[in-house]
C-alpha positions as CSV (number, residue, x, y, z in Angstrom):
1,M,-0.2,0.0,0.0
2,S,2.6,2.6,1.0
3,F,4.3,1.9,-2.5
4,L,1.2,2.7,-4.3
5,L,0.9,6.0,-2.6
6,L,4.7,7.0,-3.2
7,K,3.9,6.2,-7.2
8,V,0.5,8.5,-6.5
9,R,2.4,11.6,-5.2
10,R,5.6,11.2,-7.3
11,P,4.0,13.0,-10.2
12,C,1.8,15.7,-8.0
13,L,5.6,16.9,-6.2
14,S,7.0,16.8,-9.7
15,S,4.2,19.2,-10.9
16,L,5.0,21.6,-7.7
17,S,8.5,21.4,-7.9
18,T,8.9,22.2,-11.6
19,L,5.9,25.1,-11.7
20,F,8.7,26.5,-9.4
21,L,12.0,24.7,-11.1
22,R,10.9,26.9,-14.2
23,R,9.0,30.0,-12.1
24,L,13.2,30.1,-10.9
25,S,14.8,30.6,-13.8
26,T,12.8,33.6,-15.5
27,A,13.5,35.1,-12.3
28,L,16.7,33.8,-11.0
29,P,18.5,37.1,-11.9
30,H,21.7,38.0,-13.0
31,V,24.3,40.4,-11.9
32,Y,25.7,43.0,-13.8
33,G,28.1,44.9,-11.5
34,D,26.0,45.7,-8.7
35,K,23.3,45.7,-10.4
36,Y,20.5,42.9,-10.5
37,E,18.4,42.5,-14.1
38,T,15.6,40.3,-14.2
39,S,13.8,39.0,-16.8
40,S,10.5,38.6,-14.9
41,S,6.8,39.5,-15.8
42,S,5.2,42.0,-13.3
43,S,3.0,39.7,-11.3
44,S,4.2,37.1,-8.4
45,F,4.4,33.7,-7.8
46,I,4.1,32.0,-4.6
47,H,4.3,28.2,-4.1
48,P,1.1,27.3,-2.8
49,T,3.4,25.0,0.5
50,S,4.2,29.3,1.7
51,I,2.8,30.8,4.4
52,V,2.4,34.6,3.7
53,H,0.0,35.9,6.0
54,P,-2.9,38.4,4.8
55,N,-1.5,41.2,5.8
56,A,2.1,41.3,3.8
57,I,3.0,43.6,1.2
58,I,4.4,42.2,-1.7
59,G,5.4,44.1,-4.9
60,Q,5.6,43.2,-8.5
61,G,7.9,40.2,-9.9
62,V,8.7,38.4,-6.1
63,S,9.2,34.9,-6.2
64,V,7.9,32.3,-2.9
65,G,9.9,28.9,-2.9
66,P,8.2,26.4,-1.4
67,F,7.8,26.3,3.3
68,C,8.7,29.3,3.4
69,T,7.0,32.2,5.8
70,I,6.2,35.3,5.3
71,G,4.9,37.7,8.7
72,S,1.9,40.3,8.7
73,A,4.1,42.9,8.5
74,A,6.8,42.1,6.2
75,K,7.1,44.5,3.6
76,L,8.5,43.1,0.5
77,G,10.0,45.2,-2.7
78,D,9.9,44.3,-5.6
79,G,11.4,40.9,-7.8
80,C,12.4,39.9,-4.1
81,L,12.9,36.0,-4.3
82,L,13.0,33.7,-1.6
83,Y,14.4,29.8,-2.0
84,P,12.7,27.4,-0.2
85,S,12.3,27.0,3.6
86,S,13.5,30.6,3.8
87,H,11.6,32.6,6.4
88,I,10.7,36.6,7.2
89,F,9.5,37.5,10.7
90,G,7.9,40.4,12.3
91,N,8.1,44.5,11.0
92,T,10.7,44.0,8.4
93,E,10.9,46.1,4.9
94,L,13.1,44.9,2.1
95,G,14.0,46.6,-1.0
96,D,14.2,45.9,-4.5
97,H,15.6,42.4,-5.7
98,C,16.5,41.4,-2.4
99,I,17.7,37.4,-2.3
100,L,17.3,35.3,0.6
101,M,18.0,31.7,0.3
102,T,17.2,28.4,1.3
103,G,17.7,28.4,5.7
104,A,18.0,32.2,5.7
105,V,16.4,34.4,8.9
106,V,15.8,38.0,8.6
107,G,13.6,40.0,11.9
108,D,12.3,38.9,14.9
109,D,9.0,38.6,16.7
110,L,9.4,41.7,19.0
111,P,9.3,45.7,18.8
112,G,11.3,47.5,16.6
113,Q,12.7,47.2,12.9
114,T,14.7,45.6,10.4
115,V,15.3,47.3,7.0
116,F,17.1,46.5,4.0
117,G,17.9,48.1,1.2
118,C,17.5,47.1,-2.6
119,N,20.2,43.8,-4.0
120,N,21.1,42.4,-0.8
121,I,21.1,38.3,-1.4
122,I,20.8,36.5,2.7
123,G,23.3,33.3,2.4
124,H,22.2,29.8,3.3
125,H,21.2,29.8,6.6
126,A,21.4,33.5,8.0
127,V,20.6,35.0,10.5
128,V,19.5,38.8,10.7
129,G,17.7,41.2,12.7
130,V,17.0,38.9,15.6
131,K,17.2,40.2,19.4
132,C,20.6,40.7,20.7
133,Q,22.8,38.8,22.7
134,D,23.3,42.3,25.6
135,M,22.3,41.6,28.7
136,K,21.1,45.8,28.6
137,Y,18.1,44.7,26.9
138,K,15.2,44.1,28.1
139,S,11.8,43.1,27.1
140,G,9.4,45.4,24.9
141,D,11.7,47.8,23.7
142,E,12.3,48.9,20.1
143,C,15.2,47.6,18.8
144,F,16.4,48.3,14.5
145,V,18.6,46.9,11.9
146,D,19.1,49.5,9.0
147,V,21.4,47.1,5.4
148,G,22.4,49.4,2.9
149,N,22.1,48.1,-1.1
150,N,24.3,45.3,-2.4
151,N,25.4,43.3,0.1
152,E,26.3,40.5,0.9
153,F,25.7,38.5,3.4
154,R,27.2,34.9,3.2
155,E,26.3,31.9,4.8
156,H,25.2,31.1,8.7
157,V,26.3,35.2,9.1
158,S,24.1,36.7,12.5
159,I,23.6,40.1,12.6
160,H,21.5,41.4,16.0
161,R,19.8,43.7,16.1
162,S,20.7,46.9,18.6
163,S,20.0,46.9,21.9
164,K,18.4,49.1,23.8
165,S,15.9,51.4,22.4
166,G,16.3,54.4,19.8
167,D,19.9,52.8,19.0
168,R,20.7,50.9,15.4
169,T,23.0,48.6,14.5
170,V,24.0,49.3,10.8
171,I,25.8,47.9,7.8
172,G,26.0,50.3,5.3
173,D,26.8,49.5,0.8
174,N,28.4,47.2,-0.7
175,N,30.0,45.0,2.3
176,L,31.1,41.4,1.1
177,I,30.4,39.3,4.8
178,M,31.5,35.7,4.7
179,G,30.8,32.4,5.7
180,S,30.0,32.3,9.6
181,C,31.2,36.1,11.0
182,H,29.3,38.0,13.3
183,I,28.1,41.2,14.3
184,A,26.7,42.0,17.4
185,H,24.4,44.9,18.8
186,D,24.6,48.5,18.0
187,C,27.9,48.1,15.4
188,K,28.5,50.8,12.6
189,I,29.5,49.1,9.5
190,G,30.5,51.6,6.2
191,N,30.5,50.7,3.6
192,Y,33.1,48.5,0.6
193,N,33.8,46.2,3.3
194,I,34.9,42.5,3.3
195,F,35.4,40.5,6.5
196,A,36.2,36.9,5.3
197,N,34.8,34.3,7.1
198,N,34.0,33.4,10.9
199,T,35.6,37.5,11.9
200,L,33.3,38.2,15.0
201,L,32.3,41.5,15.7
202,A,31.6,42.5,19.5
203,G,29.1,45.7,20.3
204,H,29.2,48.7,19.1
205,V,32.4,48.1,17.0
206,V,32.2,51.0,14.1
207,V,34.2,49.8,11.0
208,E,34.4,53.1,8.4
209,D,35.3,52.2,5.0
210,Y,37.2,50.3,2.4
211,T,38.7,47.5,5.4
212,H,39.1,44.5,5.5
213,T,39.7,41.2,8.0
214,A,41.2,37.9,7.0
215,G,39.5,34.5,8.5
216,A,38.9,34.4,12.0
217,I,39.5,37.2,13.3
218,V,38.0,38.7,17.2
219,I,37.6,42.3,17.6
220,H,36.8,43.7,21.2
221,Q,33.2,45.9,21.7
222,F,34.0,49.5,21.4
223,C,36.5,49.7,19.2
224,H,37.1,51.7,16.1
225,I,38.5,49.6,13.1
226,G,39.7,52.8,10.3
227,S,38.9,52.8,6.5
228,H,41.5,51.3,4.7
229,S,42.8,48.8,7.5
230,F,43.9,45.5,7.3
231,I,43.6,42.9,10.2
232,G,45.5,39.4,10.5
233,G,44.4,36.2,10.5
234,G,43.8,35.1,13.6
235,S,44.2,38.1,15.7
236,V,42.1,39.4,18.0
237,V,41.8,43.4,18.7
238,S,41.5,44.8,21.4
239,Q,42.4,48.3,20.4
240,D,41.2,50.8,17.9
241,V,43.2,50.5,14.3
242,P,44.3,53.5,12.6
243,K,43.2,54.5,8.7
244,Y,45.5,52.6,5.8
245,S,47.2,50.3,8.4
246,M,48.1,46.9,9.1
247,V,47.6,45.1,12.0
248,A,47.7,41.0,13.1
249,G,49.4,39.3,16.3
250,E,47.1,37.4,19.2
251,R,47.3,41.1,20.4
252,A,47.1,42.6,17.6
253,V,49.8,45.2,17.1
254,L,50.4,47.4,14.6
255,R,52.8,46.1,11.6
256,G,53.4,49.0,9.0
257,L,51.1,50.6,5.9
258,N,48.7,48.7,4.5
259,L,49.8,49.3,1.6
260,E,48.9,46.1,-1.0
261,G,45.3,47.3,-0.2
262,L,46.3,51.2,-0.7
263,R,47.5,50.7,-3.9
264,R,44.9,48.3,-4.9
265,R,42.5,51.8,-3.8
266,G,44.1,53.9,-6.4
267,F,46.4,55.5,-3.8
268,N,50.3,56.2,-5.2
269,V,53.5,56.7,-3.4
270,T,53.1,60.6,-2.8
271,E,49.9,61.1,-1.5
272,D,49.1,62.5,0.9
273,L,46.7,60.5,3.8
274,D,44.8,62.5,6.5
């Protein structure tokens, strides 16, 4: 009997999967620089196994795969794409052409808000906009995460909301946050930064623009990382990192200028570094 049931079910599951894959093939964005282009029509597709609250606001050309969840206060911009088993909770807003990979979780059913700009990729099993891990947090506080445009958060990244009402965890534009990185409450991240795998930022860390971390580094709370700096792999950063510098070590110390990073950014040997 079970064998017969399996034979009956298979065509049904196959047709659902085929429908979703066909929709993905037309809706999946193709990347050209920092922009996304889609060939999808203005209509949206929601897989019948997904749970989408009737109060959620869904833009045009949105594709929602199997077993997804979209909460009542969610807002999705045009062309967003949710891969299977990705979830959006709480007061969460996605700009146009954002992508949630399988297992991604965005937002939380708590006071406050999680806001994304456009063209962001939230990787497999990444978690963005959930409650912080800070004892200052009090139940009922309205806490926030603000994310800009053109960021890529790879698999298992975690980014937490602010620790108290009125504060914000902020991520700028065009950042690459590689796998298993953590950005804690109230951090302020600028633009064009690259965090290699297992970069861990404690609370209230400020990172300016065009910084680069190697893998498996730890940055102590309230540290300030200057623009165009580089942090060597396995470093423990417990003090501020000056602009344009290179630091490394179990207790990171200054190793000189970040000459390679400056060269890549177009600086020359006679330029004045203010």
